[in-house]
C-alpha positions as CSV (number, residue, x, y, z in Angstrom):
1,M,91.5,92.7,87.6
2,N,93.9,90.8,89.7
3,S,93.0,89.5,93.1
4,A,95.2,91.9,95.0
5,Y,93.3,94.8,93.4
6,Q,90.0,93.2,94.3
7,R,91.2,92.7,97.9
8,A,92.2,96.4,98.1
9,L,88.7,97.7,97.2
10,P,87.2,97.4,100.7
11,I,90.2,98.5,102.7
12,K,89.4,100.9,105.5
13,L,92.5,100.3,107.7
14,A,96.1,99.9,106.6
15,I,98.4,98.5,109.3
16,F,102.2,98.6,109.0
17,D,105.2,97.1,110.8
18,I,108.1,99.4,111.3
19,D,111.5,97.5,111.1
20,G,111.9,96.0,107.7
21,V,108.9,97.8,106.3
22,M,109.0,101.5,107.1
23,T,112.8,101.2,107.6
24,D,115.3,99.0,105.9
25,G,115.5,96.9,109.0
26,S,118.8,98.3,110.2
27,L,119.0,99.2,113.9
28,F,121.4,101.9,114.9
29,L,122.2,101.9,118.6
30,G,124.3,104.5,120.3
31,D,126.7,103.9,123.2
32,D,124.0,105.4,125.4
33,G,121.4,102.8,124.2
34,Q,119.6,105.3,122.1
35,E,118.0,103.8,119.0
36,Y,118.0,105.5,115.6
37,K,116.0,104.6,112.5
38,A,115.9,106.0,109.0
39,F,112.5,106.7,107.5
40,N,111.8,107.5,103.9
41,S,110.0,110.8,103.2
42,L,108.2,109.3,100.1
43,D,106.7,106.6,102.3
44,G,105.6,109.3,104.8
45,H,103.8,111.3,102.1
46,G,102.2,108.2,100.7
47,L,100.8,107.5,104.2
48,K,99.5,111.0,104.5
49,M,97.8,110.8,101.0
50,L,96.2,107.4,101.9
51,K,94.9,108.8,105.1
52,Q,93.3,111.7,103.2
53,T,91.3,109.2,101.2
54,G,89.6,108.0,104.4
55,V,91.7,105.0,105.1
56,E,92.7,104.7,108.8
57,L,96.4,104.0,109.5
58,A,97.9,101.9,112.3
59,I,101.3,100.6,113.4
60,I,102.0,97.3,115.1
61,T,105.7,96.7,115.9
62,G,107.6,94.3,118.1
63,R,110.1,96.9,119.2
64,Q,109.6,99.8,121.5
65,S,111.3,103.1,120.4
66,Q,110.8,106.7,121.1
67,V,111.8,107.6,117.5
68,V,108.7,105.7,116.4
69,V,106.6,108.0,118.6
70,H,108.1,111.0,116.9
71,R,107.5,109.6,113.4
72,V,103.9,108.6,113.9
73,N,103.1,111.9,115.6
74,N,104.5,113.6,112.5
75,L,102.4,111.5,110.2
76,G,99.2,111.8,112.3
77,I,98.9,108.1,113.0
78,T,97.0,107.5,116.3
79,H,96.6,103.7,116.4
80,V,100.1,102.7,117.5
81,Y,101.1,99.4,119.2
82,Q,104.7,99.1,120.2
83,G,106.6,96.3,122.0
84,I,104.0,93.8,120.8
85,G,105.2,90.2,120.8
86,K,101.9,88.8,119.7
87,K,100.7,91.0,116.9
88,L,97.5,89.1,116.4
89,E,96.2,90.4,119.8
90,A,96.8,94.1,118.7
91,Y,95.2,93.3,115.3
92,Q,92.1,91.9,117.0
93,H,91.9,94.9,119.3
94,L,92.0,97.2,116.2
95,L,89.2,95.3,114.5
96,E,87.1,95.6,117.6
97,A,87.9,99.3,118.4
98,L,87.2,100.4,114.8
99,D,84.3,97.9,114.2
100,L,85.9,96.4,111.1
101,Q,86.0,93.0,109.5
102,P,89.3,91.4,108.5
103,E,88.6,91.9,104.8
104,Q,88.5,95.7,105.4
105,T,92.1,95.6,106.6
106,A,95.5,95.6,104.9
107,Y,98.7,94.6,106.7
108,M,102.3,95.1,105.6
109,G,104.9,93.0,107.2
110,D,108.3,91.4,106.5
111,D,108.9,88.5,108.9
112,V,107.4,85.4,110.3
113,V,106.1,87.4,113.4
114,D,103.8,89.2,110.9
115,L,102.2,86.0,109.6
116,P,99.4,85.7,112.1
117,V,98.0,89.0,110.9
118,M,99.0,88.5,107.3
119,V,97.0,85.3,107.0
120,R,93.8,86.9,108.5
121,C,93.7,90.4,106.9
122,G,92.0,91.2,103.6
123,L,95.2,92.4,101.8
124,S,98.6,91.2,102.9
125,I,101.6,93.1,101.6
126,S,105.3,92.3,101.9
127,V,108.7,93.5,100.6
128,P,111.3,91.9,98.3
129,A,113.7,91.1,101.1
130,A,111.2,89.2,103.2
131,P,111.8,85.5,103.6
132,C,110.1,83.4,101.0
133,E,108.0,81.8,103.8
134,V,106.5,85.3,104.3
135,Q,106.2,86.3,100.7
136,Q,104.2,83.2,99.9
137,Y,101.4,84.5,102.2
138,A,101.5,88.0,100.7
139,H,98.9,89.0,98.1
140,L,101.3,91.7,97.0
141,V,105.1,91.9,97.2
142,T,106.3,95.5,96.4
143,G,108.9,96.2,93.8
144,R,110.5,98.8,96.1
145,E,112.6,97.8,99.0
146,A,111.7,98.4,102.7
147,G,112.6,101.9,103.8
148,R,113.1,102.9,100.1
149,G,109.5,103.5,98.9
150,A,107.8,100.1,99.6
151,V,105.3,101.7,101.9
152,R,104.6,104.5,99.3
153,E,104.0,101.8,96.7
154,A,101.6,99.9,98.9
155,C,99.7,103.1,99.7
156,E,99.5,104.0,96.0
157,F,98.3,100.5,95.2
158,I,95.4,100.8,97.6
159,M,94.5,104.3,96.3
160,K,94.6,103.2,92.7
161,A,92.5,100.2,93.4
162,Q,89.9,102.3,95.2
163,G,89.9,105.0,92.5
164,H,91.4,107.7,94.6
165,Y,94.9,108.1,93.2
166,A,94.2,110.3,90.2
167,A,92.3,112.8,92.4
168,M,95.1,112.8,95.0
169,L,97.7,113.4,92.2
170,A,95.5,116.1,90.6
171,E,96.0,118.2,93.8
172,Y,99.6,118.6,92.8
173,V,99.3,119.4,89.1
174,K,96.6,122.0,89.2
């Protein structure tokens, strides 16, 4: 069993960045200043399945966007930190609030601002387009690109490691 699978076993909280993880990192800005983001429906369903296995979900993102509020509400994610310059503070707040140890948490990020959490959590995950300085600290780099199924892949990885994936899939092939 590889070390990433072993690290996924105790995960009780999976935390995700938005831009460059749940989206491809593109920022669409209208003339009126409105921000638009494209999210992947496969990623969304992966998040919902992971939550059904008992893993809590959280978002820590550096940007502030109303579209993120709409997306997390749709997904049922209640632990949301937006406009966070220092992600480690939000991470430590989550650990305290949920009474968890770092090894019980997974974090998926794509840039150097994510490293303070990535080097402290139990399972750090990144995407293929992340800078090599970030990838070197990831226990797992997805094969799928950000905004194109990377989050789904990470969710499935955790479910498979914890032995929940087959049961989740069985719900659809009854």
